[in-house]
C-alpha positions in Angstrom: 157.6 80.8 83.6 156.2 78.1 86.0 153.2 80.5 86.5 152.3 79.7 82.6 153.0 76.3 82.9 150.7 75.5 85.8 148.0 77.6 84.3 148.2 75.8 81.7 148.3 72.7 83.3 145.2 73.5 85.0 143.4 74.6 82.0 144.1 70.9 80.5 142.9 69.1 83.3 139.8 71.6 83.4 138.9 70.5 79.8 139.4 67.3 79.5 136.0 64.9 80.4 135.6 63.2 83.6 135.4 59.5 82.8 135.6 58.4 86.1 132.7 60.2 87.4 130.4 57.6 88.8 127.1 56.4 88.1 123.8 58.6 88.5 122.0 56.8 91.2 118.4 57.2 90.2 114.7 56.9 91.1 111.8 54.5 90.3 110.4 58.0 88.2 113.3 59.0 86.2 113.8 55.6 84.7 112.8 56.6 81.2 114.5 54.2 78.7 117.1 53.0 81.0 117.1 49.2 81.0 118.1 46.8 84.2 121.5 45.2 83.0 122.0 43.3 86.6 123.3 44.3 89.5 126.4 45.5 91.4 127.8 44.8 95.4 129.3 46.2 97.5 131.1 46.1 101.1 133.6 47.6 103.4 131.6 51.1 103.5 132.0 53.8 106.5 128.8 55.1 106.0 125.8 55.7 103.7 126.7 58.4 101.8 130.1 56.4 101.2 128.0 53.5 99.6 126.1 54.9 97.3 129.8 56.6 96.1 130.9 53.0 95.7 127.9 51.8 94.0 127.9 54.8 91.8 132.0 54.2 91.0 131.2 49.9 90.6 128.1 50.7 88.5 130.2 53.0 86.1 133.2 50.1 85.7 130.0 47.8 84.1 129.0 50.8 81.9 125.8 51.7 83.5 124.5 55.3 83.3 122.6 54.6 86.7 121.8 52.4 89.5 119.5 52.1 92.3 120.0 50.8 95.5 118.5 47.6 96.6 120.1 46.8 100.0 122.1 48.2 102.3 122.8 47.3 106.0 126.2 47.2 108.9 127.0 49.3 111.2 130.5 50.7 110.9 131.4 48.1 107.7 128.3 48.5 105.4 127.2 46.3 102.8 125.1 46.7 99.5 123.4 45.6 96.8 122.1 47.9 93.4 120.3 47.5 90.4 122.2 49.1 87.2 120.8 50.4 84.4 122.1 51.0 81.0 
């Protein structure tokens, strides 16, 4: 019975839309019909991958479909900005 319960929970969670996935990182070549909608900034990232992930999360919070990183700096505590596109 427990196995059936676990299986149904996993299937249910796997079929839910992932609304918490961050916005996509874009390049100037693949903006398409999206328009700039502002900027976001984050700080305290451990490395570049962490910085991009945090910028993506912040962009998604703002309702953006994508973002382009404008700046990144820092050593142990990185900070950066990105333009968001809707």
